[in-house]
PyMOL commands that place a pseudoatom at each C-alpha (Angstrom):
pseudoatom trace, name=CA, resn=MET, resi=1, chain=A, elem=C, hetatm=0, pos=[-59.630, 7.484, -73.293]
pseudoatom trace, name=CA, resn=GLN, resi=2, chain=A, elem=C, hetatm=0, pos=[-62.667, 4.807, -72.638]
pseudoatom trace, name=CA, resn=LEU, resi=3, chain=A, elem=C, hetatm=0, pos=[-62.291, 1.494, -70.504]
pseudoatom trace, name=CA, resn=PRO, resi=4, chain=A, elem=C, hetatm=0, pos=[-63.597, -1.976, -72.684]
pseudoatom trace, name=CA, resn=ILE, resi=5, chain=A, elem=C, hetatm=0, pos=[-66.728, -3.476, -69.816]
pseudoatom trace, name=CA, resn=PRO, resi=6, chain=A, elem=C, hetatm=0, pos=[-65.506, -6.864, -68.783]
pseudoatom trace, name=CA, resn=GLY, resi=7, chain=A, elem=C, hetatm=0, pos=[-68.002, -9.369, -69.737]
pseudoatom trace, name=CA, resn=ARG, resi=8, chain=A, elem=C, hetatm=0, pos=[-69.481, -10.213, -66.906]
pseudoatom trace, name=CA, resn=TYR, resi=9, chain=A, elem=C, hetatm=0, pos=[-70.713, -6.454, -66.715]
pseudoatom trace, name=CA, resn=LEU, resi=10, chain=A, elem=C, hetatm=0, pos=[-72.966, -7.373, -69.718]
pseudoatom trace, name=CA, resn=TRP, resi=11, chain=A, elem=C, hetatm=0, pos=[-75.972, -8.368, -69.149]
pseudoatom trace, name=CA, resn=ALA, resi=12, chain=A, elem=C, hetatm=0, pos=[-77.950, -6.600, -71.811]
pseudoatom trace, name=CA, resn=SER, resi=13, chain=A, elem=C, hetatm=0, pos=[-77.352, -9.521, -74.442]
pseudoatom trace, name=CA, resn=GLY, resi=14, chain=A, elem=C, hetatm=0, pos=[-78.055, -8.336, -78.124]
pseudoatom trace, name=CA, resn=ILE, resi=15, chain=A, elem=C, hetatm=0, pos=[-77.113, -4.795, -78.444]
pseudoatom trace, name=CA, resn=ASP, resi=16, chain=A, elem=C, hetatm=0, pos=[-73.930, -2.794, -78.865]
pseudoatom trace, name=CA, resn=SER, resi=17, chain=A, elem=C, hetatm=0, pos=[-72.300, -1.065, -75.874]
pseudoatom trace, name=CA, resn=ALA, resi=18, chain=A, elem=C, hetatm=0, pos=[-72.140, 2.321, -77.518]
pseudoatom trace, name=CA, resn=ALA, resi=19, chain=A, elem=C, hetatm=0, pos=[-75.999, 1.546, -78.621]
pseudoatom trace, name=CA, resn=GLU, resi=20, chain=A, elem=C, hetatm=0, pos=[-78.106, 4.389, -77.164]
pseudoatom trace, name=CA, resn=GLY, resi=21, chain=A, elem=C, hetatm=0, pos=[-80.261, 2.265, -75.258]
pseudoatom trace, name=CA, resn=PHE, resi=22, chain=A, elem=C, hetatm=0, pos=[-77.738, 0.229, -73.751]
pseudoatom trace, name=CA, resn=GLN, resi=23, chain=A, elem=C, hetatm=0, pos=[-77.767, 1.847, -70.105]
pseudoatom trace, name=CA, resn=VAL, resi=24, chain=A, elem=C, hetatm=0, pos=[-81.604, 1.353, -69.369]
pseudoatom trace, name=CA, resn=ALA, resi=25, chain=A, elem=C, hetatm=0, pos=[-81.238, -2.080, -71.050]
pseudoatom trace, name=CA, resn=GLN, resi=26, chain=A, elem=C, hetatm=0, pos=[-78.953, -3.411, -68.467]
pseudoatom trace, name=CA, resn=LEU, resi=27, chain=A, elem=C, hetatm=0, pos=[-80.754, -1.104, -65.894]
pseudoatom trace, name=CA, resn=TYR, resi=28, chain=A, elem=C, hetatm=0, pos=[-83.352, -3.959, -66.838]
pseudoatom trace, name=CA, resn=ALA, resi=29, chain=A, elem=C, hetatm=0, pos=[-81.715, -6.586, -67.532]
pseudoatom trace, name=CA, resn=ARG, resi=30, chain=A, elem=C, hetatm=0, pos=[-81.254, -8.200, -64.040]
pseudoatom trace, name=CA, resn=PRO, resi=31, chain=A, elem=C, hetatm=0, pos=[-84.555, -7.607, -62.722]
pseudoatom trace, name=CA, resn=ALA, resi=32, chain=A, elem=C, hetatm=0, pos=[-86.027, -9.631, -65.829]
pseudoatom trace, name=CA, resn=LEU, resi=33, chain=A, elem=C, hetatm=0, pos=[-83.771, -12.604, -64.864]
pseudoatom trace, name=CA, resn=ASP, resi=34, chain=A, elem=C, hetatm=0, pos=[-84.531, -12.785, -61.553]
pseudoatom trace, name=CA, resn=LEU, resi=35, chain=A, elem=C, hetatm=0, pos=[-88.705, -12.143, -62.746]
pseudoatom trace, name=CA, resn=ARG, resi=36, chain=A, elem=C, hetatm=0, pos=[-88.308, -15.282, -65.272]
pseudoatom trace, name=CA, resn=THR, resi=37, chain=A, elem=C, hetatm=0, pos=[-85.296, -17.775, -63.084]
pseudoatom trace, name=CA, resn=GLY, resi=38, chain=A, elem=C, hetatm=0, pos=[-87.073, -17.167, -59.538]
pseudoatom trace, name=CA, resn=SER, resi=39, chain=A, elem=C, hetatm=0, pos=[-83.168, -15.813, -58.834]
pseudoatom trace, name=CA, resn=ARG, resi=40, chain=A, elem=C, hetatm=0, pos=[-82.666, -12.674, -56.640]
pseudoatom trace, name=CA, resn=THR, resi=41, chain=A, elem=C, hetatm=0, pos=[-79.417, -10.772, -57.918]
pseudoatom trace, name=CA, resn=VAL, resi=42, chain=A, elem=C, hetatm=0, pos=[-81.128, -7.073, -57.251]
pseudoatom trace, name=CA, resn=PRO, resi=43, chain=A, elem=C, hetatm=0, pos=[-82.304, -5.490, -54.287]
pseudoatom trace, name=CA, resn=ASP, resi=44, chain=A, elem=C, hetatm=0, pos=[-86.209, -7.121, -53.496]
pseudoatom trace, name=CA, resn=PHE, resi=45, chain=A, elem=C, hetatm=0, pos=[-89.111, -4.297, -52.060]
pseudoatom trace, name=CA, resn=ASP, resi=46, chain=A, elem=C, hetatm=0, pos=[-88.458, -5.321, -48.485]
pseudoatom trace, name=CA, resn=ALA, resi=47, chain=A, elem=C, hetatm=0, pos=[-85.042, -3.931, -49.037]
pseudoatom trace, name=CA, resn=GLY, resi=48, chain=A, elem=C, hetatm=0, pos=[-85.884, -0.901, -50.655]
pseudoatom trace, name=CA, resn=LEU, resi=49, chain=A, elem=C, hetatm=0, pos=[-88.304, -0.344, -47.307]
pseudoatom trace, name=CA, resn=ARG, resi=50, chain=A, elem=C, hetatm=0, pos=[-85.328, -1.734, -44.491]
pseudoatom trace, name=CA, resn=LEU, resi=51, chain=A, elem=C, hetatm=0, pos=[-83.459, 0.861, -46.074]
pseudoatom trace, name=CA, resn=HIS, resi=52, chain=A, elem=C, hetatm=0, pos=[-85.851, 3.652, -45.955]
pseudoatom trace, name=CA, resn=ARG, resi=53, chain=A, elem=C, hetatm=0, pos=[-86.247, 2.635, -41.716]
pseudoatom trace, name=CA, resn=LEU, resi=54, chain=A, elem=C, hetatm=0, pos=[-83.441, 2.550, -41.122]
pseudoatom trace, name=CA, resn=LEU, resi=55, chain=A, elem=C, hetatm=0, pos=[-82.381, 6.376, -42.979]
pseudoatom trace, name=CA, resn=ASP, resi=56, chain=A, elem=C, hetatm=0, pos=[-85.649, 7.334, -41.063]
pseudoatom trace, name=CA, resn=ALA, resi=57, chain=A, elem=C, hetatm=0, pos=[-84.351, 6.546, -37.817]
pseudoatom trace, name=CA, resn=ILE, resi=58, chain=A, elem=C, hetatm=0, pos=[-81.265, 8.211, -38.147]
pseudoatom trace, name=CA, resn=ARG, resi=59, chain=A, elem=C, hetatm=0, pos=[-83.116, 11.114, -39.482]
pseudoatom trace, name=CA, resn=LEU, resi=60, chain=A, elem=C, hetatm=0, pos=[-85.453, 11.461, -36.528]
pseudoatom trace, name=CA, resn=SER, resi=61, chain=A, elem=C, hetatm=0, pos=[-81.871, 10.667, -34.349]
pseudoatom trace, name=CA, resn=ALA, resi=62, chain=A, elem=C, hetatm=0, pos=[-80.330, 13.804, -35.562]
pseudoatom trace, name=CA, resn=GLU, resi=63, chain=A, elem=C, hetatm=0, pos=[-83.467, 15.737, -35.067]
pseudoatom trace, name=CA, resn=THR, resi=64, chain=A, elem=C, hetatm=0, pos=[-83.500, 14.593, -31.978]
pseudoatom trace, name=CA, resn=GLY, resi=65, chain=A, elem=C, hetatm=0, pos=[-80.447, 13.733, -30.371]
pseudoatom trace, name=CA, resn=THR, resi=66, chain=A, elem=C, hetatm=0, pos=[-81.986, 10.463, -29.087]
pseudoatom trace, name=CA, resn=ARG, resi=67, chain=A, elem=C, hetatm=0, pos=[-81.184, 6.550, -30.252]
pseudoatom trace, name=CA, resn=ARG, resi=68, chain=A, elem=C, hetatm=0, pos=[-83.953, 5.205, -32.244]
pseudoatom trace, name=CA, resn=THR, resi=69, chain=A, elem=C, hetatm=0, pos=[-84.741, 1.574, -33.520]
pseudoatom trace, name=CA, resn=VAL, resi=70, chain=A, elem=C, hetatm=0, pos=[-85.483, 0.527, -36.601]
pseudoatom trace, name=CA, resn=ALA, resi=71, chain=A, elem=C, hetatm=0, pos=[-88.271, -1.110, -36.346]
for i in range(1, 71): cmd.bond("trace and resi %d" % i, "trace and resi %d" % (i + 1))
show_as sticks, trace
zoom trace
């Protein structure tokens, strides 16, 4: 049984949720909204960079057995 998607999670307008490109449209709808309106509903490049620096520090700490600081 497939559960219906609540309306608050349907960001791609004008496309049926059963349509072939629906998932791709959903993926791009929020970043497009942010670009048009200046809102911040999805992580930006800086958030991704911080996450990767954290993951790199964790990996290095695990390899060396030492504490690391995240820049």
